[in-house]
DRENDO-1510 file (C-alpha; in Angstrom, 1 decimal, always signed):
<recs>
REC; n; res; u; v; w
REC; 1; MET; -16.2; -58.7; -28.8 .
REC; 2; THR; -19.3; -60.3; -30.3 .
REC; 3; SER; -21.1; -63.1; -28.5 .
REC; 4; GLU; -20.0; -65.6; -31.3 .
REC; 5; ALA; -16.3; -64.6; -30.8 .
REC; 6; ALA; -16.6; -65.0; -27.0 .
REC; 7; ASP; -18.3; -68.4; -27.4 .
REC; 8; SER; -15.4; -69.6; -29.7 .
REC; 9; VAL; -12.8; -68.4; -27.2 .
REC; 10; GLU; -14.5; -70.2; -24.3 .
REC; 11; ALA; -14.8; -73.4; -26.4 .
REC; 12; ALA; -11.1; -73.2; -27.4 .
REC; 13; GLY; -10.0; -72.9; -23.7 .
REC; 14; PRO; -6.5; -71.8; -22.7 .
REC; 15; ALA; -3.6; -72.4; -25.0 .
REC; 16; PRO; -1.8; -75.7; -24.2 .
REC; 17; ALA; +1.5; -75.3; -22.4 .
REC; 18; ALA; +4.7; -76.6; -24.0 .
REC; 19; ASP; +5.4; -80.2; -23.2 .
REC; 20; PRO; +8.1; -80.1; -20.5 .
REC; 21; GLY; +8.8; -83.8; -20.8 .
REC; 22; PHE; +12.0; -83.4; -22.8 .
REC; 23; LEU; +13.6; -81.0; -20.3 .
REC; 24; GLN; +12.5; -83.1; -17.4 .
REC; 25; ARG; +14.2; -86.1; -18.9 .
REC; 26; TYR; +17.4; -84.5; -20.2 .
REC; 27; GLY; +17.6; -81.3; -18.2 .
REC; 28; THR; +20.3; -82.7; -15.9 .
REC; 29; THR; +22.4; -83.9; -18.8 .
REC; 30; ILE; +22.1; -80.5; -20.5 .
REC; 31; GLU; +23.2; -78.9; -17.2 .
REC; 32; TYR; +26.3; -81.0; -17.1 .
REC; 33; ILE; +27.3; -79.8; -20.5 .
REC; 34; LEU; +26.0; -76.2; -20.4 .
REC; 35; ILE; +27.3; -75.1; -17.1 .
REC; 36; PRO; +30.9; -76.3; -17.4 .
REC; 37; GLY; +30.9; -74.9; -21.0 .
REC; 38; ALA; +29.8; -71.5; -19.7 .
REC; 39; ALA; +32.4; -71.6; -17.0 .
REC; 40; LEU; +35.1; -72.4; -19.5 .
REC; 41; VAL; +34.0; -69.5; -21.8 .
REC; 42; GLY; +33.8; -67.2; -18.9 .
REC; 43; ALA; +37.3; -68.2; -17.8 .
REC; 44; LEU; +38.6; -67.5; -21.4 .
REC; 45; ILE; +37.0; -64.1; -21.4 .
REC; 46; ALA; +38.5; -63.3; -18.0 .
REC; 47; PHE; +41.9; -64.5; -19.2 .
REC; 48; GLY; +41.6; -62.3; -22.3 .
REC; 49; ILE; +40.9; -59.3; -20.1 .
REC; 50; PHE; +44.0; -60.2; -18.0 .
REC; 51; VAL; +46.2; -60.4; -21.1 .
REC; 52; ALA; +44.7; -57.1; -22.4 .
REC; 53; LEU; +46.0; -55.3; -19.3 .
REC; 54; PHE; +49.5; -56.1; -20.5 .
REC; 55; GLY; +48.9; -54.6; -23.9 .
REC; 56; LYS; +48.2; -57.8; -25.8 .
REC; 57; ASN; +45.2; -58.3; -28.2 .
REC; 58; PRO; +42.9; -61.0; -26.7 .
REC; 59; LEU; +41.8; -62.0; -30.2 .
REC; 60; ASP; +45.4; -62.8; -31.1 .
REC; 61; LEU; +45.6; -64.7; -27.8 .
REC; 62; TYR; +42.6; -66.9; -28.7 .
REC; 63; PHE; +43.9; -67.5; -32.3 .
REC; 64; TYR; +47.4; -68.6; -31.2 .
REC; 65; MET; +45.9; -70.8; -28.5 .
REC; 66; TYR; +43.8; -72.6; -31.1 .
REC; 67; GLN; +46.8; -72.8; -33.5 .
REC; 68; GLY; +49.1; -74.2; -30.8 .
REC; 69; ALA; +46.5; -76.7; -29.7 .
REC; 70; PHE; +44.6; -77.9; -32.7 .
REC; 71; GLY; +45.7; -75.8; -35.7 .
REC; 72; THR; +48.0; -78.3; -37.3 .
REC; 73; TRP; +48.6; -82.1; -37.2 .
REC; 74; PHE; +51.8; -81.4; -35.2 .
REC; 75; SER; +49.7; -79.4; -32.7 .
REC; 76; TRP; +47.2; -82.2; -32.5 .
REC; 77; GLN; +49.8; -84.8; -31.8 .
REC; 78; ASN; +51.4; -82.6; -29.1 .
REC; 79; THR; +47.9; -82.1; -27.6 .
REC; 80; LEU; +47.1; -85.8; -27.5 .
REC; 81; SER; +50.5; -86.7; -26.0 .
REC; 82; ARG; +49.8; -84.2; -23.2 .
REC; 83; ALA; +46.2; -85.5; -22.8 .
REC; 84; ALA; +47.3; -89.1; -22.0 .
REC; 85; PRO; +48.6; -88.5; -18.5 .
REC; 86; LEU; +45.8; -86.0; -17.8 .
REC; 87; ILE; +43.2; -88.7; -18.5 .
REC; 88; LEU; +44.9; -91.1; -16.0 .
REC; 89; THR; +45.5; -88.5; -13.3 .
REC; 90; ALA; +41.9; -87.2; -13.6 .
REC; 91; LEU; +40.7; -90.7; -12.9 .
REC; 92; CYS; +42.6; -90.5; -9.6 .
REC; 93; THR; +40.2; -87.7; -8.6 .
REC; 94; ALA; +37.1; -88.9; -10.4 .
REC; 95; LEU; +36.9; -92.5; -9.0 .
REC; 96; PRO; +37.1; -91.5; -5.3 .
REC; 97; ALA; +34.5; -88.8; -6.0 .
REC; 98; GLN; +32.0; -91.6; -6.5 .
REC; 99; LEU; +32.3; -92.2; -2.8 .
REC; 100; GLY; +32.1; -88.6; -1.9 .
REC; 101; MET; +35.9; -88.3; -1.4 .
REC; 102; VAL; +38.0; -85.5; -2.7 .
REC; 103; ILE; +41.4; -86.9; -3.5 .
REC; 104; ILE; +43.9; -84.4; -5.0 .
REC; 105; GLY; +47.1; -86.4; -4.6 .
REC; 106; GLY; +47.4; -87.6; -8.2 .
REC; 107; GLU; +50.8; -85.9; -8.6 .
REC; 108; GLY; +52.2; -87.9; -5.8 .
REC; 109; ALA; +50.8; -91.2; -7.1 .
REC; 110; LEU; +52.3; -90.3; -10.5 .
REC; 111; LEU; +55.7; -89.8; -9.0 .
REC; 112; MET; +55.5; -93.1; -7.0 .
REC; 113; GLY; +54.3; -94.9; -10.2 .
REC; 114; ALA; +57.4; -93.5; -12.0 .
REC; 115; LEU; +59.7; -94.8; -9.3 .
REC; 116; GLY; +58.0; -98.2; -9.2 .
REC; 117; ALA; +58.2; -98.6; -13.0 .
REC; 118; THR; +61.8; -97.5; -13.2 .
REC; 119; SER; +62.8; -99.8; -10.4 .
REC; 120; MET; +61.2; -102.8; -12.1 .
REC; 121; ALA; +63.0; -101.9; -15.4 .
REC; 122; LEU; +66.4; -101.6; -13.7 .
REC; 123; ALA; +65.8; -104.8; -11.8 .
REC; 124; MET; +65.3; -106.8; -15.0 .
REC; 125; PRO; +68.4; -106.3; -17.2 .
REC; 126; GLY; +68.5; -108.5; -20.2 .
REC; 127; ALA; +64.8; -109.5; -19.9 .
REC; 128; PRO; +62.6; -109.4; -23.0 .
REC; 129; PRO; +61.2; -105.8; -23.6 .
REC; 130; LEU; +57.6; -106.9; -23.5 .
REC; 131; ALA; +58.2; -108.6; -20.1 .
REC; 132; VAL; +59.9; -105.4; -18.8 .
REC; 133; GLN; +57.1; -103.2; -20.1 .
REC; 134; ILE; +54.4; -105.4; -18.4 .
REC; 135; ALA; +56.5; -105.4; -15.2 .
REC; 136; MET; +56.9; -101.6; -15.4 .
REC; 137; ALA; +53.1; -101.1; -15.8 .
REC; 138; GLY; +52.4; -103.4; -12.9 .
REC; 139; GLY; +55.0; -101.8; -10.7 .
REC; 140; GLY; +53.8; -98.3; -11.5 .
REC; 141; MET; +50.2; -99.2; -10.8 .
REC; 142; VAL; +50.9; -101.0; -7.5 .
REC; 143; ALA; +53.1; -98.2; -6.3 .
REC; 144; GLY; +50.6; -95.5; -7.2 .
REC; 145; GLY; +47.6; -97.5; -5.9 .
REC; 146; LEU; +49.2; -98.1; -2.5 .
REC; 147; TRP; +50.1; -94.4; -2.3 .
REC; 148; ILE; +46.5; -93.2; -2.7 .
REC; 149; MET; +45.1; -96.2; -0.7 .
REC; 150; LEU; +47.2; -94.7; +2.2 .
REC; 151; SER; +44.9; -91.6; +2.1 .
REC; 152; GLY; +41.9; -93.9; +2.1 .
REC; 153; ALA; +43.1; -95.9; +5.0 .
REC; 154; LEU; +43.9; -92.7; +7.0 .
REC; 155; ARG; +40.3; -91.5; +6.3 .
REC; 156; GLN; +38.7; -94.8; +7.2 .
REC; 157; TYR; +40.6; -95.8; +10.3 .
REC; 158; ARG; +41.9; -92.6; +11.7 .
REC; 159; GLY; +39.4; -90.0; +10.5 .
REC; 160; VAL; +42.0; -87.9; +8.7 .
REC; 161; ASN; +40.6; -85.7; +5.9 .
REC; 162; GLU; +41.6; -87.3; +2.6 .
REC; 163; THR; +42.0; -84.0; +0.8 .
REC; 164; ILE; +44.6; -82.8; +3.2 .
REC; 165; SER; +46.4; -86.1; +3.5 .
REC; 166; SER; +46.5; -86.8; -0.2 .
REC; 167; LEU; +47.9; -83.3; -0.9 .
REC; 168; LEU; +50.6; -83.6; +1.8 .
REC; 169; LEU; +51.6; -87.0; +0.4 .
REC; 170; VAL; +52.4; -85.2; -2.9 .
REC; 171; TYR; +55.2; -83.4; -1.2 .
REC; 172; ILE; +56.4; -86.5; +0.7 .
REC; 173; GLY; +56.4; -88.3; -2.6 .
REC; 174; LEU; +58.5; -85.6; -4.2 .
REC; 175; ALA; +60.9; -85.7; -1.3 .
REC; 176; ILE; +61.3; -89.5; -1.7 .
REC; 177; LEU; +61.9; -89.1; -5.4 .
REC; 178; ASN; +64.6; -86.5; -5.0 .
REC; 179; HIS; +66.2; -88.6; -2.2 .
REC; 180; LEU; +66.4; -91.7; -4.4 .
REC; 181; VAL; +67.5; -90.1; -7.6 .
REC; 182; GLU; +70.2; -88.2; -5.7 .
REC; 183; GLY; +71.2; -91.3; -3.7 .
REC; 184; ALA; +70.5; -95.0; -4.1 .
REC; 185; LEU; +69.2; -94.9; -7.6 .
REC; 186; LYS; +71.4; -92.1; -9.0 .
REC; 187; ASP; +73.2; -92.6; -12.3 .
REC; 188; PRO; +76.8; -91.5; -11.7 .
REC; 189; ALA; +76.8; -90.1; -15.2 .
REC; 190; SER; +74.0; -87.6; -14.5 .
REC; 191; LEU; +75.9; -84.7; -13.1 .
REC; 192; ASN; +73.8; -81.5; -13.9 .
REC; 193; LYS; +70.4; -83.1; -13.2 .
REC; 194; PRO; +70.4; -86.1; -10.9 .
REC; 195; SER; +68.5; -89.0; -12.5 .
REC; 196; THR; +68.2; -92.8; -12.4 .
REC; 197; ARG; +69.9; -94.9; -15.0 .
REC; 198; GLU; +68.1; -95.2; -18.3 .
REC; 199; ILE; +65.6; -98.0; -18.7 .
REC; 200; GLY; +66.9; -98.7; -22.2 .
REC; 201; ALA; +65.6; -97.8; -25.6 .
REC; 202; ALA; +64.3; -101.3; -26.2 .
REC; 203; ASN; +62.0; -101.0; -23.1 .
REC; 204; MET; +60.4; -97.7; -24.3 .
REC; 205; ILE; +56.8; -98.2; -25.3 .
REC; 206; GLY; +57.1; -96.2; -28.6 .
REC; 207; THR; +54.5; -94.4; -30.6 .
REC; 208; ILE; +51.2; -95.3; -32.3 .
REC; 209; PRO; +52.1; -96.3; -35.9 .
REC; 210; GLY; +51.8; -93.3; -38.3 .
REC; 211; THR; +51.9; -90.7; -35.5 .
REC; 212; ASP; +54.2; -89.2; -32.9 .
REC; 213; VAL; +51.6; -89.9; -30.2 .
REC; 214; HIS; +52.8; -92.5; -27.7 .
REC; 215; TRP; +50.8; -95.5; -26.6 .
REC; 216; GLY; +50.0; -93.8; -23.3 .
REC; 217; LEU; +47.0; -92.2; -25.0 .
REC; 218; VAL; +45.6; -95.7; -25.7 .
REC; 219; PHE; +46.2; -96.7; -22.1 .
REC; 220; GLY; +44.3; -93.6; -20.9 .
REC; 221; LEU; +41.4; -94.3; -23.2 .
REC; 222; ILE; +41.1; -97.9; -22.1 .
REC; 223; ALA; +41.4; -96.9; -18.5 .
REC; 224; ALA; +38.6; -94.3; -18.9 .
REC; 225; VAL; +36.2; -96.7; -20.6 .
REC; 226; ALA; +37.0; -99.4; -18.0 .
REC; 227; ALA; +36.3; -97.0; -15.2 .
REC; 228; TYR; +33.0; -95.9; -16.7 .
REC; 229; ILE; +31.9; -99.6; -17.1 .
REC; 230; LEU; +33.1; -100.3; -13.5 .
REC; 231; ILE; +31.2; -97.4; -12.0 .
REC; 232; TYR; +28.0; -97.4; -14.0 .
REC; 233; HIS; +27.5; -101.0; -15.1 .
REC; 234; THR; +28.7; -103.3; -12.3 .
REC; 235; VAL; +27.4; -104.1; -8.9 .
REC; 236; PHE; +30.6; -102.8; -7.3 .
REC; 237; GLY; +30.1; -99.4; -9.0 .
REC; 238; PHE; +26.5; -99.3; -7.9 .
REC; 239; ALA; +27.6; -100.0; -4.3 .
REC; 240; ALA; +30.2; -97.3; -4.5 .
REC; 241; ARG; +27.7; -94.8; -5.7 .
REC; 242; VAL; +25.2; -95.8; -3.0 .
REC; 243; ALA; +27.9; -95.3; -0.3 .
REC; 244; GLY; +28.8; -92.0; -1.9 .
REC; 245; GLY; +25.2; -90.8; -1.7 .
REC; 246; ASN; +24.5; -91.9; +1.8 .
REC; 247; VAL; +27.1; -93.7; +4.0 .
REC; 248; ARG; +24.6; -94.4; +6.7 .
REC; 249; ALA; +22.2; -96.1; +4.3 .
REC; 250; ALA; +25.0; -98.1; +2.8 .
REC; 251; LYS; +26.0; -99.5; +6.2 .
REC; 252; ILE; +22.3; -100.3; +7.0 .
REC; 253; VAL; +22.0; -102.4; +3.9 .
REC; 254; GLY; +25.2; -104.2; +4.7 .
REC; 255; LEU; +27.7; -102.7; +2.4 .
REC; 256; SER; +31.4; -102.8; +3.5 .
REC; 257; VAL; +32.2; -99.1; +3.2 .
REC; 258; GLY; +35.8; -99.6; +4.4 .
REC; 259; LYS; +36.5; -102.1; +1.6 .
REC; 260; LEU; +34.9; -99.9; -1.0 .
REC; 261; ILE; +37.1; -96.9; +0.1 .
REC; 262; LEU; +40.3; -98.9; +0.0 .
REC; 263; THR; +39.5; -100.5; -3.3 .
REC; 264; ILE; +38.4; -97.3; -5.0 .
REC; 265; CYS; +41.5; -95.5; -3.7 .
REC; 266; PHE; +43.8; -98.2; -4.9 .
REC; 267; LEU; +42.3; -98.2; -8.4 .
REC; 268; ALA; +42.5; -94.4; -8.5 .
REC; 269; GLY; +46.1; -94.4; -7.5 .
REC; 270; ALA; +46.8; -97.2; -9.9 .
REC; 271; ALA; +45.6; -95.0; -12.8 .
REC; 272; ALA; +47.9; -92.1; -11.7 .
REC; 273; GLY; +50.7; -94.6; -11.2 .
REC; 274; LEU; +50.2; -95.8; -14.8 .
REC; 275; ALA; +50.6; -92.2; -15.9 .
REC; 276; GLY; +54.0; -92.2; -14.1 .
REC; 277; MET; +55.0; -95.3; -15.9 .
REC; 278; VAL; +53.9; -93.8; -19.3 .
REC; 279; GLU; +56.0; -90.7; -18.6 .
REC; 280; VAL; +59.0; -92.8; -17.9 .
REC; 281; ALA; +58.6; -95.4; -20.7 .
REC; 282; ALA; +57.4; -93.0; -23.4 .
REC; 283; VAL; +58.9; -89.6; -22.7 .
REC; 284; GLN; +61.7; -89.4; -20.1 .
REC; 285; GLY; +63.3; -92.8; -20.3 .
REC; 286; ARG; +64.4; -92.5; -16.7 .
REC; 287; THR; +63.2; -91.0; -13.4 .
REC; 288; ASN; +64.2; -87.4; -12.5 .
REC; 289; ALA; +62.7; -84.2; -11.2 .
REC; 290; ASN; +61.2; -83.4; -14.6 .
REC; 291; LEU; +58.4; -85.8; -13.9 .
REC; 292; ALA; +56.9; -83.3; -11.5 .
REC; 293; ALA; +55.4; -81.4; -14.4 .
REC; 294; GLY; +52.0; -80.7; -12.7 .
REC; 295; TYR; +50.0; -83.3; -14.6 .
REC; 296; GLY; +48.5; -84.6; -11.3 .
REC; 297; PHE; +47.3; -81.1; -10.4 .
REC; 298; THR; +45.9; -80.4; -13.9 .
REC; 299; GLY; +44.1; -83.7; -13.7 .
REC; 300; ILE; +42.1; -82.4; -10.7 .
REC; 301; LEU; +40.8; -79.6; -12.9 .
REC; 302; VAL; +40.0; -82.1; -15.7 .
REC; 303; ALA; +38.0; -84.3; -13.3 .
REC; 304; PHE; +36.0; -81.4; -11.9 .
REC; 305; LEU; +35.3; -79.9; -15.3 .
REC; 306; ALA; +34.1; -83.4; -16.4 .
REC; 307; ARG; +31.9; -83.7; -13.4 .
REC; 308; HIS; +33.8; -86.9; -12.4 .
REC; 309; ASN; +32.4; -88.8; -15.4 .
REC; 310; PRO; +35.1; -91.1; -16.7 .
REC; 311; LEU; +34.0; -90.8; -20.4 .
REC; 312; ALA; +33.6; -87.0; -20.2 .
REC; 313; ILE; +37.2; -86.9; -18.9 .
REC; 314; ILE; +38.5; -87.8; -22.3 .
REC; 315; PRO; +37.4; -84.7; -24.3 .
REC; 316; VAL; +38.1; -82.4; -21.3 .
REC; 317; ALA; +41.6; -83.8; -21.0 .
REC; 318; ILE; +42.2; -83.2; -24.7 .
REC; 319; LEU; +41.0; -79.6; -24.3 .
REC; 320; LEU; +43.2; -79.0; -21.3 .
REC; 321; GLY; +46.1; -80.7; -23.0 .
REC; 322; GLY; +45.6; -78.4; -25.9 .
REC; 323; ILE; +45.7; -75.3; -23.7 .
REC; 324; SER; +48.9; -76.6; -22.1 .
REC; 325; ALA; +50.4; -77.4; -25.6 .
REC; 326; SER; +49.7; -73.8; -26.7 .
REC; 327; GLY; +52.0; -72.2; -24.1 .
REC; 328; GLY; +55.1; -72.4; -26.2 .
REC; 329; LEU; +53.4; -70.6; -29.2 .
REC; 330; LEU; +52.0; -67.9; -26.9 .
REC; 331; GLN; +55.5; -67.3; -25.6 .
REC; 332; ARG; +57.0; -67.0; -29.1 .
REC; 333; ARG; +54.3; -65.0; -30.8 .
REC; 334; LEU; +52.9; -62.8; -28.0 .
REC; 335; GLY; +55.9; -62.7; -25.6 .
REC; 336; LEU; +53.8; -64.2; -22.8 .
REC; 337; PRO; +55.5; -66.4; -20.2 .
REC; 338; ASP; +55.1; -70.1; -20.9 .
REC; 339; ALA; +53.6; -70.4; -17.5 .
REC; 340; SER; +50.7; -68.1; -18.5 .
REC; 341; VAL; +48.6; -71.2; -19.3 .
REC; 342; LEU; +48.8; -72.0; -15.6 .
REC; 343; VAL; +47.1; -68.7; -14.9 .
REC; 344; LEU; +44.4; -69.7; -17.3 .
REC; 345; GLN; +44.0; -73.1; -15.6 .
REC; 346; GLY; +43.7; -71.4; -12.3 .
REC; 347; ILE; +41.0; -69.1; -13.6 .
REC; 348; ILE; +39.1; -72.0; -15.1 .
REC; 349; PHE; +39.2; -73.9; -11.8 .
REC; 350; VAL; +37.8; -70.9; -9.9 .
REC; 351; PHE; +35.0; -70.5; -12.5 .
REC; 352; VAL; +34.2; -74.2; -12.4 .
REC; 353; LEU; +34.0; -74.2; -8.6 .
REC; 354; ALA; +31.8; -71.1; -8.6 .
REC; 355; SER; +29.5; -72.5; -11.2 .
REC; 356; ASP; +28.8; -75.6; -9.0 .
REC; 357; ALA; +26.2; -73.5; -7.2 .
REC; 358; LEU; +24.1; -73.3; -10.4 .
REC; 359; TYR; +23.3; -77.0; -10.7 .
REC; 360; GLY; +19.6; -77.7; -10.1 .
REC; 361; ARG; +18.8; -74.0; -10.0 .
REC; 362; ILE; +18.2; -73.3; -13.7 .
REC; 363; GLY; +14.4; -73.4; -13.9 .
REC; 364; PHE; +13.9; -73.8; -17.7 .
REC; 365; LEU; +16.1; -76.9; -17.7 .
REC; 366; LYS; +13.7; -78.6; -15.2 .
REC; 367; GLY; +10.6; -78.0; -17.4 .
REC; 368; LYS; +9.4; -75.1; -15.2 .
REC; 369; ALA; +7.9; -71.9; -16.5 .
</recs>
């Protein structure tokens, strides 16, 4: 190297490093999209391998899953109808998560909400349909809210783990539902499958004009947006997030952690209870064992995949609703059991939980070399 070339290199100095500012500002947001997305893709690949072991073509599997979920307008409507209760039951897990609580009892709150809504409708014969629908929504939300608030109270005042108590309350709720529909609330005409009396066609909430999607989807969207505003744009939500981050610090600054727990748990249960009301007033028309369709348990997966963000719950619920809606097509075209989508949901949940260890550990998303 000549002396002139050496002098020019020294004058130029080392090459400037790439500006890490963008990744430092948005790296966490990218993580919240990239990591769950990678977990979902990994779960689909694992499910494809699982199906291949039974002599089925994984590419056919993915094609029919897409067709059954989003391939036609009929598929879209089926998907959106299934997404409605998933949004509401996912909020039952996502809201308490802001306080660091793991509530997995959305299924029980949904069943209690269905019973509360049906009881209100049967107690108001001859009332105007709008009044009955409002009473059903209120009854469902109060019943579901009190059911989950019981888990919060057990956690706050007796030190009972809310995850265990909320899960056990699901089976207690199912036993109560079966007892009532086979006893005090049983319709004498329901012989093969015990059910309550019908709430009446006039009291059904119907569908969105021009579609076969019931109004429960709108209820779910409104609830998700309202939950997002409550958590991220109000003093109450800020207090809840502070308590969720550090309970000791929250108590030092004077926050009433007990009231926060009970209020959040009530709101969470009210969302799942509203899902029960929707299933009665838009789908079943009465309360029976068919309401225990697993929406509450799938809602847990939706909440975890959305990282407990109320707005992110909406697209994730649509995606999981589509997977559920594709089960019938997989059964007809590939000969797979309709419950095979439950296997996929379980695989997704395992991958999502395993991927949780990756948050904050991907160097290039933090602007590091």
